[in-house]
Structure formats: C-alpha cells, structure tokens
N, CA, C and O atoms as CSV, one atom per row, in Angstrom:
chain,resi,resn,atom,element,x,y,z
A,1,MET,N,N,-12.859,4.176,18.105
A,1,MET,CA,C,-12.460,3.090,16.934
A,1,MET,C,C,-12.113,3.728,15.867
A,1,MET,O,O,-13.072,4.145,15.218
A,2,ILE,N,N,-10.766,4.028,15.320
A,2,ILE,CA,C,-9.729,4.048,14.644
A,2,ILE,C,C,-10.279,3.384,13.516
A,2,ILE,O,O,-10.035,2.180,13.451
A,3,ILE,N,N,-11.376,4.191,12.070
A,3,ILE,CA,C,-11.780,4.084,10.691
A,3,ILE,C,C,-11.052,4.046,9.529
A,3,ILE,O,O,-11.486,3.584,8.474
A,4,TRP,N,N,-9.703,4.625,9.722
A,4,TRP,CA,C,-8.749,5.088,8.582
A,4,TRP,C,C,-7.747,4.854,9.347
A,4,TRP,O,O,-7.669,4.359,10.471
A,5,GLY,N,N,-6.651,5.440,8.309
A,5,GLY,CA,C,-4.878,4.881,8.305
A,5,GLY,C,C,-4.260,5.216,7.130
A,5,GLY,O,O,-4.709,5.222,5.984
A,6,TRP,N,N,-3.203,5.486,7.544
A,6,TRP,CA,C,-2.113,5.136,6.665
A,6,TRP,C,C,-0.545,4.693,7.131
A,6,TRP,O,O,-0.316,4.199,8.235
A,7,GLY,N,N,0.316,4.907,6.286
A,7,GLY,CA,C,1.466,5.268,6.713
A,7,GLY,C,C,2.306,3.543,5.725
A,7,GLY,O,O,1.998,3.190,4.587
A,8,SER,N,N,3.254,2.891,6.577
A,8,SER,CA,C,4.738,1.955,5.613
A,8,SER,C,C,3.872,0.750,6.277
A,8,SER,O,O,3.123,0.658,7.249
A,9,LYS,N,N,4.186,0.173,5.611
A,9,LYS,CA,C,4.362,-1.685,5.967
A,9,LYS,C,C,5.519,-1.926,5.107
A,9,LYS,O,O,6.142,-1.134,4.400
A,10,ARG,N,N,5.744,-3.659,5.385
A,10,ARG,CA,C,6.735,-3.933,5.145
A,10,ARG,C,C,5.856,-5.975,5.400
A,10,ARG,O,O,5.142,-6.587,6.195
A,11,LYS,N,N,6.572,-6.184,4.142
A,11,LYS,CA,C,6.069,-8.006,4.068
A,11,LYS,C,C,7.700,-8.693,4.491
A,11,LYS,O,O,8.596,-7.854,4.398
A,12,GLU,N,N,7.985,-9.580,4.771
A,12,GLU,CA,C,8.969,-10.524,4.620
A,12,GLU,C,C,8.438,-11.546,4.331
A,12,GLU,O,O,7.381,-12.055,4.704
A,13,VAL,N,N,9.770,-12.083,3.127
A,13,VAL,CA,C,9.878,-13.757,2.426
A,13,VAL,C,C,11.186,-14.561,3.176
A,13,VAL,O,O,12.144,-13.806,3.341
A,14,ILE,N,N,11.291,-15.259,3.417
A,14,ILE,CA,C,12.311,-16.009,4.281
A,14,ILE,C,C,13.073,-16.621,2.652
A,14,ILE,O,O,12.391,-17.368,1.951
A,15,VAL,N,N,14.438,-16.228,2.216
A,15,VAL,CA,C,14.672,-17.314,0.944
A,15,VAL,C,C,15.722,-18.138,1.751
A,15,VAL,O,O,15.965,-19.134,1.069
A,16,ASP,N,N,16.561,-18.166,3.077
A,16,ASP,CA,C,17.056,-19.212,3.433
A,16,ASP,C,C,17.151,-18.492,4.801
A,16,ASP,O,O,16.590,-17.428,5.063
A,17,PRO,N,N,18.062,-19.329,5.775
A,17,PRO,CA,C,17.925,-19.089,7.062
A,17,PRO,C,C,18.874,-17.456,7.665
A,17,PRO,O,O,18.794,-16.843,8.730
A,18,SER,N,N,19.837,-17.175,6.228
A,18,SER,CA,C,20.283,-16.325,6.609
A,18,SER,C,C,20.062,-15.209,5.790
A,18,SER,O,O,20.835,-14.263,5.941
A,19,ARG,N,N,18.711,-15.072,4.527
A,19,ARG,CA,C,18.034,-13.941,4.148
A,19,ARG,C,C,17.301,-13.427,3.566
A,19,ARG,O,O,16.907,-14.258,2.748
A,20,ARG,N,N,16.737,-12.416,3.400
A,20,ARG,CA,C,15.679,-12.578,3.619
A,20,ARG,C,C,14.793,-11.474,2.616
A,20,ARG,O,O,15.043,-10.322,2.973
A,21,ILE,N,N,13.925,-11.524,1.574
A,21,ILE,CA,C,13.603,-10.380,0.992
A,21,ILE,C,C,12.351,-9.604,1.876
A,21,ILE,O,O,11.199,-10.017,2.012
A,22,VAL,N,N,12.893,-8.470,2.379
A,22,VAL,CA,C,11.834,-7.605,2.246
A,22,VAL,C,C,11.275,-6.534,1.451
A,22,VAL,O,O,11.943,-5.803,0.719
A,23,VAL,N,N,9.544,-6.443,1.689
A,23,VAL,CA,C,9.274,-5.767,0.058
A,23,VAL,C,C,8.570,-4.287,1.436
A,23,VAL,O,O,8.096,-4.574,2.536
A,24,ILE,N,N,8.697,-3.134,0.999
A,24,ILE,CA,C,8.162,-1.950,2.094
A,24,ILE,C,C,7.368,-1.390,1.408
A,24,ILE,O,O,7.647,-1.453,0.211
A,25,TYR,N,N,5.961,-0.545,1.789
A,25,TYR,CA,C,5.209,0.066,0.643
A,25,TYR,C,C,4.243,0.823,1.607
A,25,TYR,O,O,4.064,0.265,2.689
A,26,SER,N,N,3.533,2.109,1.373
A,26,SER,CA,C,2.313,2.769,1.559
A,26,SER,C,C,1.368,2.519,0.989
A,26,SER,O,O,1.241,2.380,-0.227
A,27,TYR,N,N,0.235,2.392,2.181
A,27,TYR,CA,C,-0.256,2.323,2.008
A,27,TYR,C,C,-1.371,3.648,2.673
A,27,TYR,O,O,-0.876,4.666,3.156
A,28,PHE,N,N,-2.862,3.447,2.608
A,28,PHE,CA,C,-4.041,4.519,3.147
A,28,PHE,C,C,-4.785,3.539,2.858
A,28,PHE,O,O,-4.599,2.855,1.851
A,29,HIS,N,N,-6.277,3.217,4.191
A,29,HIS,CA,C,-6.920,2.712,4.326
A,29,HIS,C,C,-8.230,3.345,4.825
A,29,HIS,O,O,-8.324,4.039,5.837
A,30,LEU,N,N,-9.027,3.083,4.154
A,30,LEU,CA,C,-10.957,3.582,4.835
A,30,LEU,C,C,-11.791,2.420,5.421
A,30,LEU,O,O,-12.672,2.049,4.647
A,31,MET,N,N,-11.733,1.749,6.604
A,31,MET,CA,C,-12.172,0.589,7.036
A,31,MET,C,C,-13.410,0.510,6.225
A,31,MET,O,O,-14.127,1.434,5.839
A,32,PHE,N,N,-13.551,-1.042,5.998
A,32,PHE,CA,C,-15.042,-1.730,5.152
A,32,PHE,C,C,-15.071,-1.213,3.866
A,32,PHE,O,O,-15.859,-1.754,3.090
A,33,LEU,N,N,-13.996,0.252,3.216
A,33,LEU,CA,C,-14.315,0.255,1.880
A,33,LEU,C,C,-13.028,0.282,1.070
A,33,LEU,O,O,-13.104,-0.120,-0.092
A,34,PHE,N,N,-12.088,0.621,1.442
A,34,PHE,CA,C,-11.094,0.394,0.533
A,34,PHE,C,C,-10.129,0.593,1.293
A,34,PHE,O,O,-10.154,1.338,2.274
A,35,THR,N,N,-8.530,-0.514,0.636
A,35,THR,CA,C,-7.368,-0.108,1.736
A,35,THR,C,C,-6.446,0.194,-0.025
A,35,THR,O,O,-6.776,-0.634,-0.873
A,36,VAL,N,N,-5.564,1.110,-0.428
A,36,VAL,CA,C,-4.570,1.555,-1.307
A,36,VAL,C,C,-3.242,1.363,-0.972
A,36,VAL,O,O,-2.744,1.906,0.014
A,37,ALA,N,N,-2.628,0.631,-1.716
A,37,ALA,CA,C,-1.066,0.829,-1.576
A,37,ALA,C,C,0.202,0.705,-2.596
A,37,ALA,O,O,0.436,-0.290,-3.282
A,38,TRP,N,N,1.004,1.942,-2.566
A,38,TRP,CA,C,1.843,1.752,-3.588
A,38,TRP,C,C,3.564,1.937,-3.431
A,38,TRP,O,O,4.079,2.427,-2.426
A,39,GLY,N,N,3.981,1.673,-4.076
A,39,GLY,CA,C,5.354,2.120,-3.805
A,39,GLY,C,C,6.273,1.296,-3.495
A,39,GLY,O,O,7.078,1.642,-2.630
A,40,ALA,N,N,6.383,0.109,-4.064
A,40,ALA,CA,C,6.812,-0.802,-2.986
A,40,ALA,C,C,8.372,-0.820,-3.824
A,40,ALA,O,O,8.821,-0.583,-4.945
A,41,LYS,N,N,8.855,-1.277,-2.442
A,41,LYS,CA,C,10.675,-1.058,-2.410
A,41,LYS,C,C,11.240,-2.583,-2.459
A,41,LYS,O,O,10.803,-3.405,-1.653
A,42,TYR,N,N,11.828,-2.798,-3.038
A,42,TYR,CA,C,12.681,-4.205,-2.387
A,42,TYR,C,C,14.004,-4.273,-1.855
A,42,TYR,O,O,14.876,-3.621,-2.429
A,43,VAL,N,N,14.372,-5.140,-0.581
A,43,VAL,CA,C,15.196,-4.818,0.521
A,43,VAL,C,C,15.921,-6.285,0.746
A,43,VAL,O,O,15.411,-7.046,1.568
A,44,LEU,N,N,16.861,-6.607,0.173
A,44,LEU,CA,C,17.386,-7.897,1.301
A,44,LEU,C,C,18.227,-7.449,2.331
A,44,LEU,O,O,18.869,-6.421,2.548
A,45,ALA,N,N,18.019,-8.639,2.967
A,45,ALA,CA,C,18.389,-8.750,3.944
A,45,ALA,C,C,19.248,-9.746,4.714
A,45,ALA,O,O,18.731,-10.837,4.952
A,46,GLN,N,N,20.570,-9.503,5.161
A,46,GLN,CA,C,21.500,-10.863,5.347
A,46,GLN,C,C,22.029,-10.888,6.232
A,46,GLN,O,O,22.559,-9.807,6.489
A,47,TRP,N,N,22.229,-11.822,7.092
A,47,TRP,CA,C,22.742,-12.150,8.215
A,47,TRP,C,C,24.025,-11.871,8.211
A,47,TRP,O,O,24.704,-12.325,7.290
A,48,THR,N,N,24.549,-11.183,9.087
A,48,THR,CA,C,26.318,-11.110,9.243
A,48,THR,C,C,26.373,-11.182,10.749
A,48,THR,O,O,25.507,-11.217,11.623
A,49,GLU,N,N,27.706,-11.192,10.749
A,49,GLU,CA,C,28.237,-11.913,12.584
A,49,GLU,C,C,27.558,-10.295,12.938
A,49,GLU,O,O,26.657,-10.330,13.776
A,50,GLN,N,N,27.959,-8.694,12.298
A,50,GLN,CA,C,26.991,-7.560,13.269
A,50,GLN,C,C,25.770,-7.556,12.915
A,50,GLN,O,O,25.491,-6.548,12.266
A,51,GLY,N,N,25.207,-8.025,13.018
A,51,GLY,CA,C,23.864,-8.722,13.000
A,51,GLY,C,C,23.482,-7.685,11.269
A,51,GLY,O,O,24.311,-7.038,10.630
A,52,TRP,N,N,21.663,-7.914,10.867
A,52,TRP,CA,C,21.926,-7.127,9.873
A,52,TRP,C,C,21.713,-6.698,9.378
A,52,TRP,O,O,20.862,-5.915,9.800
A,53,ALA,N,N,22.052,-6.529,7.979
A,53,ALA,CA,C,23.044,-6.133,6.642
A,53,ALA,C,C,21.844,-5.858,5.380
A,53,ALA,O,O,21.437,-6.801,4.702
A,54,THR,N,N,21.497,-4.859,5.236
A,54,THR,CA,C,20.165,-4.419,3.820
A,54,THR,C,C,20.830,-4.015,3.030
A,54,THR,O,O,21.966,-3.594,3.250
A,55,SER,N,N,20.248,-4.049,1.862
A,55,SER,CA,C,20.627,-3.200,0.615
A,55,SER,C,C,19.193,-3.527,-0.595
A,55,SER,O,O,18.496,-4.494,-0.900
A,56,LEU,N,N,19.290,-2.360,-0.915
A,56,LEU,CA,C,17.929,-2.315,-1.885
A,56,LEU,C,C,18.125,-3.133,-3.111
A,56,LEU,O,O,18.944,-2.894,-3.999
A,57,ILE,N,N,17.444,-3.937,-3.074
A,57,ILE,CA,C,17.676,-4.724,-4.788
A,57,ILE,C,C,16.363,-4.264,-5.391
A,57,ILE,O,O,15.430,-3.695,-4.825
A,58,THR,N,N,16.565,-4.864,-7.479
A,58,THR,CA,C,15.617,-4.566,-7.554
A,58,THR,C,C,14.510,-6.072,-7.560
A,58,THR,O,O,14.660,-7.212,-7.120
A,59,ARG,N,N,13.137,-5.216,-8.457
A,59,ARG,CA,C,12.084,-6.062,-8.155
A,59,ARG,C,C,12.347,-7.671,-9.561
A,59,ARG,O,O,11.596,-8.642,-9.659
A,60,GLU,N,N,13.368,-7.451,-10.240
A,60,GLU,CA,C,13.674,-8.879,-10.616
A,60,GLU,C,C,14.585,-9.415,-9.872
A,60,GLU,O,O,14.542,-10.632,-10.057
A,61,ASP,N,N,15.444,-9.119,-9.074
A,61,ASP,CA,C,16.463,-9.411,-8.205
A,61,ASP,C,C,15.510,-10.167,-7.315
A,61,ASP,O,O,15.632,-11.387,-7.212
A,62,ALA,N,N,14.528,-9.485,-6.637
A,62,ALA,CA,C,13.625,-10.052,-5.538
A,62,ALA,C,C,12.950,-11.156,-6.061
A,62,ALA,O,O,12.509,-11.944,-5.224
A,63,THR,N,N,12.757,-11.412,-7.268
A,63,THR,CA,C,12.106,-12.619,-7.638
A,63,THR,C,C,13.126,-13.554,-8.411
A,63,THR,O,O,12.484,-14.441,-8.974
A,64,LEU,N,N,14.314,-13.656,-8.610
A,64,LEU,CA,C,15.251,-14.099,-8.885
A,64,LEU,C,C,15.747,-15.101,-7.451
A,64,LEU,O,O,16.078,-16.255,-7.181
A,65,LEU,N,N,15.594,-14.149,-6.985
A,65,LEU,CA,C,16.263,-14.731,-5.292
A,65,LEU,C,C,15.336,-16.035,-4.547
A,65,LEU,O,O,15.763,-16.976,-3.877
A,66,ASN,N,N,13.607,-15.628,-5.025
A,66,ASN,CA,C,12.123,-15.828,-4.145
A,66,ASN,C,C,12.022,-17.352,-5.435
A,66,ASN,O,O,10.994,-17.920,-5.806
A,67,HIS,N,N,13.244,-17.605,-5.788
A,67,HIS,CA,C,12.705,-18.974,-7.036
A,67,HIS,C,C,11.819,-18.579,-7.959
A,67,HIS,O,O,11.041,-19.483,-8.263
A,68,GLY,N,N,11.630,-17.463,-8.574
A,68,GLY,CA,C,10.518,-17.047,-10.304
A,68,GLY,C,C,9.430,-16.524,-9.550
A,68,GLY,O,O,8.757,-15.844,-10.325
A,69,ILE,N,N,8.919,-16.516,-8.367
A,69,ILE,CA,C,7.620,-15.729,-7.588
A,69,ILE,C,C,8.219,-14.518,-6.859
A,69,ILE,O,O,8.981,-14.605,-5.896
A,70,THR,N,N,7.758,-13.292,-7.468
A,70,THR,CA,C,7.326,-12.327,-7.218
A,70,THR,C,C,7.115,-11.970,-5.836
A,70,THR,O,O,6.074,-12.439,-5.377
A,71,PRO,N,N,7.812,-11.266,-5.034
A,71,PRO,CA,C,7.283,-10.952,-3.510
A,71,PRO,C,C,6.662,-9.302,-4.033
A,71,PRO,O,O,7.288,-8.280,-4.312
A,72,ASP,N,N,5.213,-9.584,-4.012
A,72,ASP,CA,C,4.693,-7.718,-3.916
A,72,ASP,C,C,3.414,-8.053,-3.185
A,72,ASP,O,O,2.927,-9.076,-2.705
A,73,ILE,N,N,3.042,-6.701,-3.296
A,73,ILE,CA,C,1.511,-6.312,-2.436
A,73,ILE,C,C,0.567,-7.135,-2.769
A,73,ILE,O,O,0.370,-7.618,-3.884
A,74,ASN,N,N,-0.314,-7.383,-1.336
A,74,ASN,CA,C,-1.619,-8.634,-2.225
A,74,ASN,C,C,-2.193,-7.460,-2.783
A,74,ASN,O,O,-2.085,-6.268,-2.496
A,75,VAL,N,N,-2.913,-8.162,-3.765
A,75,VAL,CA,C,-3.521,-7.412,-5.038
A,75,VAL,C,C,-4.770,-6.822,-5.076
A,75,VAL,O,O,-5.378,-6.302,-6.012
A,76,TRP,N,N,-5.090,-6.999,-3.795
A,76,TRP,CA,C,-6.790,-6.648,-3.335
A,76,TRP,C,C,-6.346,-5.071,-2.480
A,76,TRP,O,O,-7.083,-4.095,-2.623
A,77,TRP,N,N,-5.243,-4.998,-1.722
A,77,TRP,CA,C,-4.651,-4.206,-1.423
A,77,TRP,C,C,-4.355,-2.677,-2.918
A,77,TRP,O,O,-4.742,-1.509,-2.880
A,78,LYS,N,N,-3.846,-3.140,-3.618
A,78,LYS,CA,C,-3.402,-2.649,-4.842
A,78,LYS,C,C,-4.636,-2.263,-5.450
A,78,LYS,O,O,-4.464,-1.067,-5.682
A,79,TYR,N,N,-5.794,-2.577,-5.848
A,79,TYR,CA,C,-6.132,-2.767,-6.467
A,79,TYR,C,C,-8.016,-2.317,-5.900
A,79,TYR,O,O,-9.003,-2.152,-6.618
A,80,SER,N,N,-7.903,-2.247,-4.515
A,80,SER,CA,C,-9.128,-2.034,-4.049
A,80,SER,C,C,-10.274,-0.773,-4.055
A,80,SER,O,O,-11.472,-0.648,-3.803
A,81,LEU,N,N,-9.546,-0.226,-4.343
A,81,LEU,CA,C,-10.330,1.306,-5.005
A,81,LEU,C,C,-10.760,1.314,-5.673
A,81,LEU,O,O,-11.961,1.225,-5.416
A,82,PRO,N,N,-10.436,1.414,-7.218
A,82,PRO,CA,C,-11.010,1.101,-8.093
A,82,PRO,C,C,-12.080,-0.130,-8.353
A,82,PRO,O,O,-12.848,-0.025,-9.309
A,83,ALA,N,N,-12.140,-1.479,-7.370
A,83,ALA,CA,C,-12.941,-2.653,-7.083
A,83,ALA,C,C,-13.990,-1.844,-6.167
A,83,ALA,O,O,-15.195,-2.087,-6.239
A,84,SER,N,N,-13.685,-1.284,-5.671
A,84,SER,CA,C,-15.046,-1.012,-4.380
A,84,SER,C,C,-15.652,0.046,-5.450
A,84,SER,O,O,-16.712,-0.288,-5.978
A,85,VAL,N,N,-15.060,1.333,-5.834
A,85,VAL,CA,C,-15.564,2.168,-6.825
A,85,VAL,C,C,-16.825,0.860,-8.221
A,85,VAL,O,O,-18.040,0.786,-8.403
A,86,GLY,N,N,-15.756,0.210,-8.761
A,86,GLY,CA,C,-16.784,-0.288,-9.983
A,86,GLY,C,C,-18.384,-1.052,-9.102
A,86,GLY,O,O,-19.583,-1.009,-9.376
A,87,LEU,N,N,-17.462,-1.785,-7.827
A,87,LEU,CA,C,-18.930,-2.301,-7.243
A,87,LEU,C,C,-19.751,-1.792,-6.760
A,87,LEU,O,O,-20.663,-2.530,-6.385
A,88,GLY,N,N,-19.903,-0.279,-6.495
A,88,GLY,CA,C,-20.776,0.792,-5.882
A,88,GLY,C,C,-21.475,1.126,-7.122
A,88,GLY,O,O,-22.704,1.138,-7.175
A,89,ILE,N,N,-20.569,1.454,-8.329
A,89,ILE,CA,C,-21.510,1.704,-9.301
A,89,ILE,C,C,-22.396,0.519,-9.792
A,89,ILE,O,O,-23.556,0.741,-10.140
A,90,LEU,N,N,-21.824,-0.835,-9.829
A,90,LEU,CA,C,-22.243,-1.999,-10.176
A,90,LEU,C,C,-24.089,-1.565,-9.936
A,90,LEU,O,O,-24.993,-1.142,-10.656
A,91,ALA,N,N,-23.931,-1.966,-8.510
A,91,ALA,CA,C,-24.809,-1.555,-7.711
A,91,ALA,C,C,-25.959,-1.162,-7.450
A,91,ALA,O,O,-26.992,-1.761,-7.152
A,92,GLY,N,N,-25.666,0.072,-7.607
A,92,GLY,CA,C,-26.208,1.258,-8.658
A,92,GLY,C,C,-26.924,1.268,-9.427
A,92,GLY,O,O,-27.864,2.061,-9.382
A,93,ILE,N,N,-26.786,0.497,-10.317
A,93,ILE,CA,C,-26.914,0.189,-11.584
A,93,ILE,C,C,-28.106,-0.683,-11.479
A,93,ILE,O,O,-29.228,-0.395,-11.894
A,94,LEU,N,N,-27.726,-1.870,-10.834
A,94,LEU,CA,C,-28.741,-3.130,-10.137
A,94,LEU,C,C,-29.465,-2.456,-9.533
A,94,LEU,O,O,-30.604,-2.867,-9.753
A,95,GLY,N,N,-29.476,-1.813,-9.021
A,95,GLY,CA,C,-30.637,-1.345,-7.760
A,95,GLY,C,C,-31.809,-0.283,-9.025
A,95,GLY,O,O,-33.024,-0.477,-9.015
A,96,ALA,N,N,-31.283,0.562,-9.806
A,96,ALA,CA,C,-31.298,1.049,-10.355
A,96,ALA,C,C,-33.054,0.411,-11.085
A,96,ALA,O,O,-34.205,0.846,-11.135
A,97,ILE,N,N,-32.219,-0.977,-11.589
A,97,ILE,CA,C,-32.803,-1.536,-12.525
A,97,ILE,C,C,-33.999,-2.435,-12.053
A,97,ILE,O,O,-35.105,-2.475,-12.593
A,98,PHE,N,N,-33.591,-3.152,-10.951
A,98,PHE,CA,C,-34.820,-3.566,-10.215
A,98,PHE,C,C,-35.524,-3.356,-9.740
A,98,PHE,O,O,-36.409,-4.157,-9.437
A,99,SER,N,N,-35.477,-1.597,-9.282
A,99,SER,CA,C,-36.153,-0.695,-8.392
A,99,SER,C,C,-37.637,-0.459,-9.906
A,99,SER,O,O,-38.764,-0.234,-9.464
A,100,LEU,N,N,-37.508,-0.524,-11.277
A,100,LEU,CA,C,-38.722,-0.201,-11.670
A,100,LEU,C,C,-39.453,-1.025,-11.762
A,100,LEU,O,O,-40.606,-0.790,-12.125
C-alpha cells in the first residue's frame, strides 16, 4: 500500500463547450496525515479544428472567464499541513490537561 506520493495534478472547469480552464498544481501527500499543494498555473484550453490549443493565463483572467469564481486548489489541500500540526498540538494540550 502506498501511503505517500507527489507529483502534479490538474483540475478542469468547463467555461463553455469549446473552452476550459485548467488549473495545474504540484502536491505532496502523506496518507491520513496531510496533503500540501502549491504552484497553481492557469491554462485556457480552446477547441480548434486541429484539436485543443492551450495558452497560459493569469489567475484574474481565469476568474473573469469563470463568471467571477476563482478556480483554485482545494482549501484543505493547500492548508492541511498547518491544520494537521495545529490539531496535533491542540490534542496534545487537551490530553495533558485532562490527564491531570
């Protein structure tokens, strides 16, 4: 069983039948503990007669194309490491308090 991994993933948002916003990001995860994702890049993919054509766009352009909603990395994936550390510290403090 693999309990850790890294690499890059992508998330697609369909703007209309011929255009998609693709968010490409890097990640590292340790199963059941945390996942960290960073480095979001935004790509506009448009269907042409020759196939899909892609071009890099800014986060602001991606937000405008997506009707004001920013396509982004999942919040838990972005901040699960500090949240996991914080929950571990809180559990340790509560365990110390209630063991007295």
